[in-house]
C-alpha positions as a LaTeX table, in Angstrom:
\begin{tabular}{lrrr}
\hline
Residue & $x$ (\AA) & $y$ (\AA) & $z$ (\AA) \\
\hline
Met1 & $-0.18$ & $-0.12$ & $-0.29$ \\
Asn2 & 1.29 & 3.76 & $-0.25$ \\
Ile3 & 0.30 & 5.45 & 2.50 \\
Leu4 & 0.67 & 9.30 & 3.23 \\
Leu5 & 1.22 & 10.67 & 6.74 \\
Ile6 & $-0.33$ & 13.70 & 6.57 \\
Tyr7 & 0.22 & 17.06 & 8.87 \\
Pro8 & $-2.46$ & 19.46 & 9.42 \\
Glu9 & $-1.09$ & 23.47 & 9.60 \\
Tyr10 & $-0.65$ & 25.01 & 13.40 \\
Pro11 & $-2.58$ & 28.37 & 13.49 \\
Asp12 & $-0.80$ & 31.21 & 14.33 \\
Thr13 & $-0.32$ & 30.63 & 18.23 \\
Phe14 & 1.87 & 31.85 & 20.98 \\
Trp15 & 3.96 & 28.05 & 20.24 \\
Ser16 & 4.16 & 28.19 & 16.94 \\
Phe17 & 6.92 & 30.44 & 17.06 \\
Lys18 & 6.30 & 31.37 & 13.05 \\
His19 & 8.18 & 34.82 & 13.96 \\
Val20 & 10.86 & 33.77 & 15.41 \\
Leu21 & 11.58 & 30.93 & 12.82 \\
Ser22 & 12.47 & 33.19 & 9.76 \\
Tyr23 & 15.62 & 34.31 & 11.40 \\
Ile24 & 17.04 & 30.88 & 11.61 \\
Ser25 & 15.75 & 29.94 & 7.81 \\
Lys26 & 13.74 & 27.37 & 9.38 \\
Lys27 & 9.72 & 26.60 & 8.04 \\
Ala28 & 7.91 & 25.17 & 11.62 \\
Ala29 & 9.17 & 24.61 & 14.98 \\
Phe30 & 9.44 & 20.78 & 15.55 \\
Pro31 & 8.56 & 17.57 & 13.59 \\
Pro32 & 5.25 & 15.74 & 13.92 \\
Leu33 & 6.77 & 12.51 & 16.49 \\
Gly34 & 3.63 & 10.66 & 16.49 \\
Leu35 & 3.31 & 10.53 & 12.66 \\
Leu36 & 6.74 & 9.31 & 12.30 \\
Thr37 & 6.19 & 7.56 & 15.11 \\
Ile38 & 3.18 & 5.49 & 13.61 \\
Ala39 & 4.78 & 5.33 & 10.28 \\
Ser40 & 7.49 & 3.16 & 11.43 \\
Met41 & 4.80 & 1.16 & 13.12 \\
Leu42 & 3.21 & $-0.21$ & 9.90 \\
Pro43 & 4.20 & $-2.60$ & 7.54 \\
Arg44 & 8.00 & $-2.80$ & 6.53 \\
Asp45 & 6.67 & $-3.45$ & 2.77 \\
Trp46 & 4.07 & $-0.08$ & 2.94 \\
Asn47 & 5.43 & 2.66 & 0.88 \\
Lys48 & 5.10 & 5.83 & 3.46 \\
Lys49 & 5.74 & 9.24 & 2.26 \\
Leu50 & 4.85 & 12.49 & 5.48 \\
Val51 & 4.05 & 15.74 & 4.46 \\
Asp52 & 4.31 & 18.49 & 7.26 \\
Thr53 & 1.55 & 20.99 & 5.93 \\
Asn54 & 3.48 & 23.45 & 8.28 \\
Val55 & 6.42 & 23.12 & 5.73 \\
Glu56 & 4.94 & 22.47 & 2.51 \\
Glu57 & 2.08 & 22.04 & 0.97 \\
Leu58 & 0.29 & 19.54 & 0.43 \\
Thr59 & $-0.06$ & 18.81 & $-3.67$ \\
Asp60 & $-3.27$ & 17.27 & $-5.25$ \\
Glu61 & 0.11 & 14.80 & $-7.42$ \\
Lys62 & 0.68 & 13.42 & $-2.88$ \\
Ile63 & $-3.36$ & 12.56 & $-2.38$ \\
Ala64 & $-3.05$ & 11.16 & $-5.60$ \\
Trp65 & $-0.47$ & 8.68 & $-5.23$ \\
Ser66 & $-1.97$ & 7.56 & $-2.06$ \\
Asp67 & $-4.36$ & 4.19 & $-1.11$ \\
Ala68 & $-5.10$ & 5.50 & 1.72 \\
Val69 & $-3.87$ & 8.75 & 4.70 \\
Phe70 & $-3.14$ & 8.64 & 8.07 \\
Ile71 & $-3.91$ & 11.85 & 9.59 \\
Gly72 & $-2.71$ & 13.06 & 13.43 \\
Ala73 & $-3.46$ & 15.87 & 15.32 \\
Met74 & $-3.75$ & 18.28 & 17.98 \\
Ile75 & $-7.26$ & 19.75 & 18.81 \\
Val76 & $-6.14$ & 23.01 & 17.84 \\
Gln77 & $-5.20$ & 21.66 & 14.41 \\
Gly78 & $-8.90$ & 20.39 & 13.95 \\
Glu79 & $-9.79$ & 23.23 & 11.32 \\
Ser80 & $-6.85$ & 22.56 & 9.22 \\
Ala81 & $-7.52$ & 18.49 & 10.19 \\
His82 & $-11.43$ & 18.48 & 8.84 \\
Asp83 & $-10.23$ & 20.82 & 5.08 \\
Ile84 & $-7.72$ & 18.16 & 4.85 \\
Ile85 & $-10.24$ & 15.02 & 5.64 \\
Ile86 & $-12.62$ & 16.61 & 3.25 \\
Arg87 & $-10.21$ & 17.23 & 0.33 \\
Cys88 & $-8.90$ & 13.82 & 0.78 \\
Lys89 & $-12.55$ & 12.27 & 0.57 \\
Ala90 & $-13.27$ & 14.15 & $-2.60$ \\
Lys91 & $-10.81$ & 12.33 & $-3.92$ \\
Gly92 & $-12.04$ & 8.27 & $-3.03$ \\
Lys93 & $-9.02$ & 8.10 & $-0.25$ \\
Leu94 & $-9.33$ & 5.95 & 2.07 \\
Val95 & $-9.48$ & 8.19 & 6.07 \\
Val96 & $-7.55$ & 7.40 & 8.69 \\
Ala97 & $-7.28$ & 9.28 & 12.11 \\
Gly98 & $-5.73$ & 9.49 & 15.79 \\
Gly99 & $-4.43$ & 12.14 & 18.12 \\
Pro100 & $-5.18$ & 13.93 & 20.86 \\
Leu101 & $-7.89$ & 15.70 & 18.50 \\
Phe102 & $-10.02$ & 12.18 & 17.76 \\
Thr103 & $-9.84$ & 10.85 & 21.10 \\
Thr104 & $-11.64$ & 12.84 & 22.58 \\
Gln105 & $-13.76$ & 14.37 & 19.45 \\
Tyr106 & $-14.02$ & 11.69 & 16.85 \\
Gly107 & $-17.44$ & 12.10 & 16.57 \\
Lys108 & $-17.46$ & 15.51 & 15.24 \\
Phe109 & $-15.56$ & 13.61 & 12.14 \\
Pro110 & $-18.43$ & 11.73 & 10.10 \\
Glu111 & $-15.92$ & 11.65 & 6.60 \\
Val112 & $-13.45$ & 9.48 & 8.89 \\
Asp113 & $-13.44$ & 6.17 & 7.91 \\
His114 & $-11.48$ & 4.66 & 10.70 \\
Phe115 & $-10.17$ & 5.78 & 13.72 \\
Val116 & $-7.10$ & 4.46 & 15.77 \\
Leu117 & $-7.68$ & 6.36 & 19.30 \\
Asn118 & $-5.91$ & 6.13 & 22.15 \\
Glu119 & $-2.00$ & 4.59 & 22.19 \\
Ala120 & $-1.30$ & 3.17 & 18.76 \\
Glu121 & 0.48 & 0.56 & 20.24 \\
Val122 & $-2.63$ & $-0.99$ & 20.92 \\
Thr123 & $-4.68$ & $-0.08$ & 18.67 \\
Leu124 & $-2.83$ & 0.36 & 16.08 \\
Pro125 & $-1.68$ & $-3.64$ & 15.33 \\
Glu126 & $-6.08$ & $-4.25$ & 15.87 \\
Phe127 & $-6.91$ & $-2.08$ & 12.90 \\
Leu128 & $-3.92$ & $-3.28$ & 10.89 \\
Gln129 & $-4.72$ & $-7.10$ & 11.74 \\
Asp130 & $-8.15$ & $-6.40$ & 10.69 \\
Leu131 & $-7.65$ & $-3.98$ & 7.51 \\
Lys132 & $-5.56$ & $-6.93$ & 6.46 \\
Glu133 & $-8.84$ & $-9.47$ & 6.67 \\
Gly134 & $-11.06$ & $-7.00$ & 4.69 \\
Asn135 & $-12.72$ & $-5.98$ & 7.96 \\
Pro136 & $-12.31$ & $-3.02$ & 9.86 \\
Lys137 & $-14.35$ & $-1.11$ & 12.38 \\
Gln138 & $-14.53$ & 2.26 & 12.07 \\
Val139 & $-13.63$ & 3.31 & 15.82 \\
Tyr140 & $-10.63$ & 1.40 & 17.59 \\
Thr141 & $-10.52$ & 2.45 & 21.43 \\
Ser142 & $-8.79$ & 1.06 & 24.88 \\
Thr143 & $-8.05$ & 2.12 & 28.01 \\
Ile144 & $-4.77$ & $-0.50$ & 27.86 \\
Arg145 & $-1.57$ & 1.53 & 29.07 \\
Pro146 & 0.07 & $-0.05$ & 27.13 \\
Asp147 & 4.83 & $-0.78$ & 27.95 \\
Ile148 & 6.11 & 1.79 & 25.97 \\
Thr149 & 9.85 & $-0.63$ & 26.02 \\
His150 & 9.27 & $-1.18$ & 22.31 \\
Val151 & 8.28 & 1.69 & 21.25 \\
Pro152 & 10.20 & 2.06 & 17.49 \\
Val153 & 12.67 & 4.41 & 16.64 \\
Pro154 & 10.63 & 7.55 & 14.60 \\
Gln155 & 11.28 & 7.23 & 10.79 \\
Trp156 & 13.45 & 10.56 & 10.49 \\
Asp157 & 14.16 & 9.28 & 6.62 \\
Leu158 & 10.56 & 10.51 & 6.07 \\
Ile159 & 11.43 & 14.44 & 6.57 \\
Asp160 & 13.99 & 17.05 & 5.68 \\
Met161 & 15.35 & 17.78 & 9.28 \\
Asp162 & 16.64 & 21.76 & 7.98 \\
Asn163 & 12.80 & 22.67 & 8.10 \\
Tyr164 & 12.72 & 22.64 & 11.57 \\
Ala165 & 14.27 & 24.33 & 14.10 \\
Thr166 & 14.01 & 21.71 & 16.80 \\
Met167 & 14.01 & 17.65 & 16.82 \\
Ala168 & 11.80 & 15.68 & 19.36 \\
Val169 & 11.87 & 12.46 & 21.21 \\
Gln170 & 9.98 & 10.85 & 23.94 \\
Tyr171 & 11.03 & 9.23 & 27.03 \\
Ser172 & 8.20 & 8.83 & 29.04 \\
Arg173 & 4.68 & 8.72 & 29.16 \\
Gly174 & 1.73 & 9.80 & 32.14 \\
Cys175 & 2.05 & 12.21 & 35.49 \\
Pro176 & 1.07 & 11.33 & 38.94 \\
Phe177 & $-0.32$ & 14.77 & 39.59 \\
Asn178 & $-3.66$ & 15.15 & 39.33 \\
Cys179 & $-4.68$ & 18.50 & 37.71 \\
Glu180 & $-8.00$ & 19.12 & 37.31 \\
Phe181 & $-7.87$ & 21.07 & 34.24 \\
Cys182 & $-5.26$ & 18.67 & 32.19 \\
Asp183 & $-5.78$ & 15.95 & 30.10 \\
Ile184 & $-2.37$ & 14.43 & 30.66 \\
Ile185 & $-3.93$ & 11.37 & 32.49 \\
Ile186 & $-7.01$ & 11.02 & 30.01 \\
Met187 & $-4.72$ & 10.51 & 27.46 \\
Asn188 & $-1.28$ & 8.72 & 29.40 \\
Gly189 & $-2.80$ & 8.09 & 32.63 \\
Arg190 & $-1.24$ & 9.18 & 36.18 \\
Leu191 & 1.33 & 5.70 & 36.43 \\
Pro192 & 4.27 & 7.41 & 34.39 \\
Arg193 & 5.85 & 4.58 & 32.11 \\
Thr194 & 9.03 & 4.68 & 30.89 \\
Lys195 & 11.79 & 3.72 & 27.91 \\
Thr196 & 14.55 & 1.85 & 28.74 \\
Pro197 & 17.88 & 4.27 & 28.95 \\
Glu198 & 18.50 & 2.16 & 25.91 \\
Gln199 & 15.84 & 3.22 & 23.87 \\
Leu200 & 16.63 & 6.78 & 24.74 \\
Ile201 & 20.30 & 6.56 & 23.71 \\
Gly202 & 19.14 & 4.67 & 20.36 \\
Glu203 & 16.55 & 7.29 & 19.29 \\
Val204 & 19.05 & 10.24 & 20.20 \\
Gln205 & 22.04 & 8.43 & 18.69 \\
Ser206 & 19.31 & 7.44 & 15.17 \\
Leu207 & 18.71 & 11.88 & 15.44 \\
Tyr208 & 22.75 & 12.28 & 15.32 \\
Asp209 & 23.44 & 9.79 & 12.19 \\
Ala210 & 20.97 & 11.36 & 10.83 \\
Gly211 & 23.02 & 14.43 & 11.02 \\
Trp212 & 20.95 & 16.27 & 13.16 \\
Arg213 & 22.99 & 18.90 & 15.73 \\
Gly214 & 21.16 & 21.63 & 18.15 \\
Ala215 & 18.39 & 21.01 & 19.99 \\
Ile216 & 16.11 & 18.15 & 21.04 \\
Phe217 & 12.69 & 18.72 & 22.96 \\
Ile218 & 11.83 & 15.50 & 25.19 \\
Val219 & 7.95 & 16.05 & 24.76 \\
Asp220 & 7.08 & 13.63 & 27.72 \\
Asp221 & 4.31 & 15.22 & 30.08 \\
Asn222 & 6.54 & 15.34 & 32.94 \\
Phe223 & 9.73 & 14.33 & 32.54 \\
Ile224 & 10.74 & 13.52 & 36.35 \\
Ala225 & 7.46 & 11.63 & 36.65 \\
Asn226 & 9.61 & 8.65 & 37.77 \\
Lys227 & 12.86 & 10.35 & 39.15 \\
Val228 & 14.54 & 7.14 & 39.60 \\
Arg229 & 14.48 & 6.07 & 36.06 \\
Val230 & 14.76 & 9.25 & 35.03 \\
Lys231 & 18.05 & 9.42 & 37.00 \\
His232 & 19.51 & 6.68 & 35.49 \\
Met233 & 18.85 & 7.22 & 32.03 \\
Leu234 & 20.49 & 10.37 & 32.47 \\
Ser235 & 23.13 & 9.15 & 33.83 \\
Glu236 & 23.74 & 7.22 & 30.18 \\
Leu237 & 23.03 & 10.04 & 28.14 \\
Ile238 & 25.99 & 12.17 & 30.32 \\
Ile239 & 28.02 & 9.11 & 28.82 \\
Trp240 & 27.29 & 9.31 & 25.17 \\
Gln241 & 26.88 & 13.33 & 25.32 \\
Glu242 & 30.84 & 13.27 & 27.00 \\
Lys243 & 31.66 & 10.91 & 24.27 \\
Asn244 & 30.49 & 12.99 & 21.54 \\
Lys245 & 31.25 & 15.78 & 23.08 \\
Tyr246 & 28.03 & 17.45 & 23.10 \\
Pro247 & 26.39 & 17.56 & 20.42 \\
Phe248 & 22.68 & 17.76 & 21.61 \\
Lys249 & 21.02 & 19.95 & 24.04 \\
Phe250 & 17.43 & 19.85 & 25.42 \\
Leu251 & 14.69 & 21.21 & 26.63 \\
Thr252 & 11.47 & 19.66 & 28.69 \\
Glu253 & 8.53 & 20.03 & 30.84 \\
Ala254 & 8.54 & 19.15 & 34.35 \\
Ser255 & 6.44 & 19.95 & 37.93 \\
Thr256 & 7.63 & 21.99 & 40.15 \\
Asn257 & 9.14 & 19.89 & 42.56 \\
Leu258 & 12.54 & 19.80 & 39.80 \\
Ala259 & 13.85 & 21.71 & 42.64 \\
Asp260 & 13.41 & 19.95 & 45.71 \\
Asp261 & 15.78 & 17.49 & 43.45 \\
Glu262 & 19.54 & 18.91 & 43.69 \\
Glu263 & 20.69 & 15.72 & 42.23 \\
Met264 & 17.78 & 15.75 & 39.36 \\
Met265 & 19.14 & 19.29 & 38.28 \\
Gln266 & 22.52 & 18.22 & 38.44 \\
Leu267 & 22.30 & 15.65 & 36.01 \\
Met268 & 20.00 & 17.93 & 33.86 \\
Thr269 & 23.02 & 20.45 & 33.68 \\
Arg270 & 25.35 & 17.66 & 33.10 \\
Ala271 & 23.26 & 15.93 & 30.28 \\
Asn272 & 22.95 & 19.68 & 28.67 \\
Phe273 & 19.74 & 20.51 & 29.41 \\
Tyr274 & 18.93 & 24.46 & 29.07 \\
Lys275 & 15.50 & 25.01 & 28.91 \\
Val276 & 12.28 & 23.78 & 30.77 \\
Phe277 & 8.57 & 24.53 & 31.14 \\
Leu278 & 6.60 & 24.34 & 34.20 \\
Gly279 & 2.99 & 24.71 & 35.15 \\
Ile280 & 3.02 & 27.43 & 37.81 \\
Glu281 & $-0.50$ & 28.69 & 36.67 \\
Thr282 & $-1.25$ & 31.25 & 39.35 \\
Pro283 & $-0.13$ & 32.57 & 42.65 \\
Asn284 & $-3.22$ & 32.90 & 44.19 \\
Lys285 & $-2.90$ & 30.02 & 46.65 \\
Lys286 & $-7.08$ & 29.29 & 46.78 \\
Ser287 & $-6.96$ & 29.19 & 42.71 \\
Leu288 & $-3.47$ & 26.65 & 43.01 \\
Ile289 & $-6.04$ & 24.49 & 45.65 \\
Glu290 & $-9.22$ & 24.36 & 43.45 \\
Cys291 & $-7.45$ & 22.94 & 40.63 \\
Asn292 & $-5.98$ & 20.11 & 42.57 \\
Lys293 & $-2.48$ & 21.75 & 41.66 \\
Val294 & $-0.91$ & 20.99 & 45.01 \\
Gln295 & 2.59 & 20.22 & 43.84 \\
Asn296 & 2.45 & 24.12 & 43.45 \\
Val297 & 0.69 & 24.84 & 47.23 \\
Lys298 & 3.03 & 24.76 & 49.64 \\
Arg299 & 6.15 & 26.40 & 48.13 \\
Asp300 & 7.61 & 29.44 & 47.19 \\
Leu301 & 7.15 & 29.53 & 43.18 \\
Ile302 & 9.00 & 32.74 & 42.54 \\
Asp303 & 12.61 & 30.57 & 45.09 \\
Thr304 & 11.15 & 27.58 & 42.96 \\
Val305 & 12.26 & 29.56 & 39.68 \\
Arg306 & 15.21 & 30.64 & 40.52 \\
Ile307 & 16.76 & 27.53 & 41.57 \\
Ile308 & 16.02 & 25.95 & 38.83 \\
Gln309 & 17.65 & 28.67 & 36.29 \\
Ser310 & 20.93 & 29.28 & 38.89 \\
His311 & 21.54 & 25.26 & 37.67 \\
Gly312 & 21.74 & 26.78 & 33.93 \\
Met313 & 18.28 & 25.86 & 32.52 \\
Gln314 & 15.91 & 29.38 & 31.33 \\
Val315 & 12.03 & 28.14 & 33.26 \\
Met316 & 9.36 & 28.96 & 30.80 \\
Gly317 & 6.38 & 29.29 & 32.34 \\
Gly318 & 2.57 & 28.25 & 32.18 \\
Phe319 & $-0.11$ & 30.47 & 33.55 \\
Ile320 & $-3.68$ & 30.84 & 33.52 \\
Val321 & $-6.50$ & 32.88 & 35.01 \\
Gly322 & $-10.37$ & 32.48 & 35.05 \\
Phe323 & $-10.67$ & 30.14 & 37.62 \\
Asp324 & $-13.43$ & 30.24 & 39.98 \\
Asn325 & $-11.15$ & 31.08 & 43.00 \\
Asp326 & $-9.49$ & 34.22 & 41.28 \\
Thr327 & $-11.33$ & 37.95 & 42.58 \\
Asp328 & $-10.06$ & 41.07 & 40.48 \\
Asp329 & $-6.59$ & 41.38 & 41.63 \\
Ile330 & $-5.35$ & 38.46 & 40.22 \\
Phe331 & $-4.26$ & 40.46 & 36.57 \\
Gln332 & $-2.16$ & 42.34 & 38.91 \\
Gln333 & $-0.81$ & 39.82 & 40.18 \\
Gln334 & 0.18 & 37.69 & 37.76 \\
Ile335 & 2.24 & 40.61 & 35.84 \\
Glu336 & 4.06 & 40.94 & 39.09 \\
Phe337 & 4.74 & 37.76 & 39.81 \\
Ile338 & 6.08 & 36.94 & 35.83 \\
Gln339 & 8.00 & 40.47 & 36.23 \\
Lys340 & 9.33 & 39.62 & 39.53 \\
Ala341 & 10.77 & 35.65 & 38.40 \\
Gly342 & 11.78 & 36.84 & 35.60 \\
Ile343 & 10.22 & 34.31 & 33.38 \\
Val344 & 10.67 & 35.69 & 29.56 \\
Cys345 & 8.57 & 32.73 & 28.13 \\
Ala346 & 5.40 & 33.16 & 30.32 \\
Met347 & 2.53 & 31.69 & 28.40 \\
Val348 & $-0.69$ & 33.21 & 29.82 \\
Gly349 & $-3.31$ & 31.83 & 29.05 \\
Leu350 & $-7.50$ & 31.70 & 29.77 \\
Leu351 & $-8.74$ & 28.60 & 31.67 \\
Asn352 & $-10.26$ & 26.65 & 29.10 \\
Ala353 & $-12.11$ & 23.33 & 29.86 \\
Leu354 & $-10.68$ & 20.44 & 27.66 \\
Pro355 & $-12.93$ & 17.98 & 26.34 \\
Gln356 & $-13.50$ & 15.03 & 28.70 \\
Thr357 & $-11.26$ & 16.52 & 32.16 \\
Gln358 & $-12.61$ & 16.90 & 35.09 \\
Leu359 & $-12.77$ & 20.68 & 34.64 \\
Trp360 & $-14.78$ & 19.43 & 31.45 \\
Gln361 & $-17.15$ & 17.43 & 33.54 \\
Arg362 & $-17.99$ & 19.64 & 36.76 \\
Leu363 & $-18.57$ & 22.42 & 34.43 \\
Lys364 & $-20.67$ & 20.51 & 32.26 \\
Ser365 & $-23.01$ & 19.77 & 36.00 \\
Glu366 & $-23.18$ & 22.46 & 36.64 \\
Asn367 & $-24.27$ & 23.61 & 33.46 \\
Arg368 & $-21.91$ & 26.12 & 32.81 \\
Leu369 & $-20.30$ & 25.02 & 29.36 \\
Leu370 & $-20.24$ & 27.57 & 26.42 \\
Ser371 & $-19.28$ & 25.49 & 23.30 \\
Asp372 & $-15.32$ & 23.09 & 22.81 \\
Ser373 & $-12.02$ & 24.22 & 23.72 \\
Thr374 & $-10.52$ & 25.39 & 20.52 \\
Gly375 & $-7.29$ & 24.01 & 21.60 \\
Glu376 & $-5.36$ & 26.81 & 21.51 \\
Asn377 & $-4.96$ & 28.57 & 24.72 \\
Thr378 & $-3.55$ & 32.27 & 24.35 \\
Asp379 & $-5.81$ & 33.12 & 21.91 \\
Gly380 & $-8.23$ & 35.22 & 24.49 \\
Thr381 & $-11.85$ & 32.30 & 24.21 \\
Ile382 & $-13.09$ & 30.90 & 27.22 \\
Asn383 & $-15.90$ & 28.14 & 26.57 \\
Phe384 & $-17.67$ & 27.89 & 30.20 \\
Ile385 & $-19.35$ & 30.87 & 32.23 \\
Pro386 & $-17.06$ & 32.26 & 34.85 \\
Arg387 & $-17.54$ & 33.10 & 38.81 \\
Met388 & $-16.02$ & 36.71 & 37.37 \\
Asp389 & $-18.67$ & 38.98 & 35.12 \\
Lys390 & $-16.36$ & 37.12 & 31.87 \\
Ala391 & $-16.09$ & 41.32 & 30.43 \\
Arg392 & $-14.15$ & 41.89 & 33.47 \\
Leu393 & $-11.78$ & 38.52 & 32.82 \\
Glu394 & $-11.42$ & 39.49 & 29.02 \\
Glu395 & $-9.99$ & 43.14 & 29.63 \\
Gly396 & $-8.23$ & 41.52 & 32.54 \\
Tyr397 & $-6.88$ & 38.86 & 29.98 \\
Lys398 & $-5.74$ & 41.40 & 27.52 \\
Arg399 & $-4.58$ & 43.52 & 30.07 \\
Ile400 & $-1.72$ & 41.36 & 31.54 \\
Ile401 & $-0.91$ & 40.11 & 27.66 \\
Lys402 & $-0.41$ & 43.68 & 26.57 \\
Thr403 & 1.69 & 44.53 & 30.29 \\
Ile404 & 4.34 & 41.44 & 29.96 \\
Tyr405 & 4.71 & 41.65 & 26.31 \\
Ser406 & 5.14 & 45.33 & 26.07 \\
Arg407 & 8.93 & 46.19 & 25.07 \\
Lys408 & 9.47 & 47.50 & 28.25 \\
Ala409 & 8.07 & 44.67 & 30.54 \\
Tyr410 & 9.93 & 42.37 & 28.32 \\
Tyr411 & 13.04 & 43.77 & 28.28 \\
Gln412 & 13.23 & 44.28 & 32.54 \\
Arg413 & 12.31 & 40.57 & 32.56 \\
Val414 & 15.15 & 39.61 & 29.95 \\
Gly415 & 17.86 & 41.58 & 32.34 \\
Thr416 & 16.69 & 39.83 & 35.28 \\
Phe417 & 16.68 & 36.50 & 33.82 \\
Ile418 & 20.46 & 37.40 & 32.58 \\
Arg419 & 20.90 & 38.57 & 36.30 \\
Glu420 & 19.91 & 35.65 & 38.24 \\
Tyr421 & 21.28 & 33.09 & 35.09 \\
Thr422 & 24.37 & 30.82 & 35.06 \\
Ser423 & 25.16 & 30.14 & 31.64 \\
Thr424 & 26.20 & 26.37 & 31.48 \\
Val425 & 24.77 & 25.06 & 28.15 \\
Lys426 & 27.43 & 23.08 & 26.31 \\
Ser427 & 26.68 & 24.24 & 22.43 \\
Arg428 & 28.63 & 24.94 & 19.11 \\
Ile429 & 28.52 & 27.80 & 17.26 \\
Lys430 & 26.61 & 26.80 & 14.27 \\
Lys431 & 25.84 & 28.75 & 10.82 \\
Gln432 & 22.04 & 29.32 & 11.56 \\
Asp433 & 22.97 & 30.97 & 14.99 \\
Leu434 & 25.57 & 33.33 & 13.28 \\
Glu435 & 22.98 & 33.85 & 10.70 \\
Ala436 & 19.95 & 34.68 & 13.63 \\
Phe437 & 22.41 & 37.27 & 15.33 \\
Phe438 & 23.68 & 38.99 & 12.08 \\
Lys439 & 19.95 & 39.54 & 10.77 \\
Ser440 & 18.42 & 40.24 & 14.70 \\
Val441 & 21.29 & 43.13 & 14.56 \\
Trp442 & 19.47 & 44.17 & 11.40 \\
Lys443 & 15.39 & 43.13 & 12.13 \\
Ile444 & 15.84 & 44.12 & 15.64 \\
Gly445 & 18.69 & 46.54 & 16.24 \\
Ile446 & 18.27 & 49.08 & 12.98 \\
Leu447 & 14.74 & 48.33 & 12.36 \\
Ser448 & 12.58 & 47.97 & 14.80 \\
Arg449 & 10.90 & 49.95 & 18.08 \\
Asn450 & 13.31 & 47.63 & 20.23 \\
Arg451 & 16.36 & 49.08 & 18.95 \\
Leu452 & 17.60 & 50.81 & 22.00 \\
Ser453 & 16.18 & 48.34 & 24.53 \\
Tyr454 & 18.13 & 45.20 & 22.21 \\
Trp455 & 21.35 & 47.67 & 21.92 \\
Lys456 & 21.23 & 47.82 & 25.53 \\
Leu457 & 20.80 & 43.98 & 26.61 \\
Val458 & 23.57 & 43.05 & 24.51 \\
Leu459 & 25.74 & 45.77 & 25.77 \\
Arg460 & 25.03 & 45.13 & 29.28 \\
Thr461 & 25.28 & 41.10 & 28.65 \\
Cys462 & 28.64 & 41.39 & 27.47 \\
Phe463 & 30.01 & 43.40 & 30.46 \\
Thr464 & 28.46 & 41.64 & 33.33 \\
Asn465 & 27.85 & 37.77 & 31.99 \\
Ile466 & 29.36 & 37.81 & 28.99 \\
Asn467 & 28.70 & 33.86 & 28.36 \\
Ala468 & 24.84 & 34.81 & 28.40 \\
Leu469 & 24.86 & 36.69 & 24.93 \\
Pro470 & 23.93 & 33.53 & 22.71 \\
Ile471 & 20.36 & 33.42 & 25.12 \\
Ala472 & 20.25 & 37.30 & 25.61 \\
Val473 & 20.24 & 37.34 & 21.54 \\
Glu474 & 17.51 & 34.84 & 21.06 \\
Leu475 & 15.29 & 35.90 & 24.37 \\
Ala476 & 15.56 & 39.34 & 21.70 \\
Ile477 & 14.51 & 37.35 & 18.93 \\
Phe478 & 12.42 & 35.51 & 20.19 \\
Gly479 & 10.61 & 38.78 & 21.64 \\
Met480 & 9.44 & 39.84 & 17.81 \\
His481 & 7.17 & 36.87 & 17.81 \\
Tyr482 & 5.50 & 37.71 & 21.32 \\
Gln483 & 5.11 & 41.27 & 20.52 \\
Gln484 & 3.25 & 40.10 & 17.46 \\
Ile485 & 1.35 & 37.64 & 19.34 \\
Ala486 & 0.20 & 40.11 & 21.80 \\
Lys487 & $-0.89$ & 42.51 & 18.81 \\
Arg488 & $-3.73$ & 40.71 & 18.62 \\
Tyr489 & $-5.26$ & 42.06 & 22.31 \\
Lys490 & $-4.21$ & 46.05 & 21.26 \\
Ser491 & $-8.28$ & 46.63 & 21.20 \\
\hline
\end{tabular}
């Protein structure tokens, strides 16, 4: 069979980084890891092609080549996915769909022939067997949480790595915490499951062998969910990095209790981790208790950020407003917290109820649900009736975004971060790094309204923390993206 794997387009969001990519001549931030892994799970004698519509056009010729198309998507890609499905069905193609978008909302896509939902290690083999026997069902679903120690290496040869800013691998699935608004436990459960150290090293080696050098995003729900196993894996990764002269730097997602584990932070630093995303959510303790974010309640969150950053890892933070316990002062609290902590990359969103989450179930029982979530947590929309006046909530949210991504506040935050930051990352200067720097000099240092702030940042960093200059320039570039996103809220 000829199989065309298709990845729908992302809208211009906080995480798309579309306004950054031109500085490094890239087309997308990350590759479609799920589809690349699925490709490795399909029969070896099938012919496979992959089209990531974020980096290339889906042509009629490619659709015509295929016997079937496999589509994987996140909720935020829903509109693009629907358009692709309609287009492929119009050409008489068999359409198979999976991923978070379809796992919780497959009823919205009646045109799809077959849904392979939940974790593919369980449902895909069953579908393939039924397809071979000529009697495939429409929906394949399972609550089984499979052992992931046999997941194959993604089929990297299906993409052009030069199109992407960062590669991606997965080490574990699941998170032990139980936050009300989060859909991780629906998708991957609360019992963390890990790959073996040999598997992770094998995937890293496969990227090295394919010619990749640079950043790798470990896309785990919570990288430190199983601390014993991750420490063992990191010890092996450190050996590999040293042997190969540190070709990679890593970023990942973790919970705030990372700051309590000195050994873990030191291992991550030695393995060349340079960024970590934390779900901080809110400085309002009552709201943290409300959403069952227990791991954040009894700690000083600003100290947490500073401890991690003192180990050479930039903290990116997720924040939410719109909890039932939020009052009118939450907007200023969020602004002050973000500025004081020096969290440069601060993703602030209005609370939304994702399908089937505990929050969704509660709001449904209270008759407060209004619509489905867009899956884009920074688009300024809310899909339920909040306790706070809705107009006041939306205006307060806009004020946060306009304030923290104003030129003055943003560069103040970069300055705070640089003062607290100790650079430990081992990274080779590459052609794209020099390209990004010279483009930043022209686009930001000469042409933009940020030029005075840009040069103050560059000169101050040169004189006070020269090792942090690459990340200072990177953050100046990222600021151009965040400011473009913030323009949505000018009205």
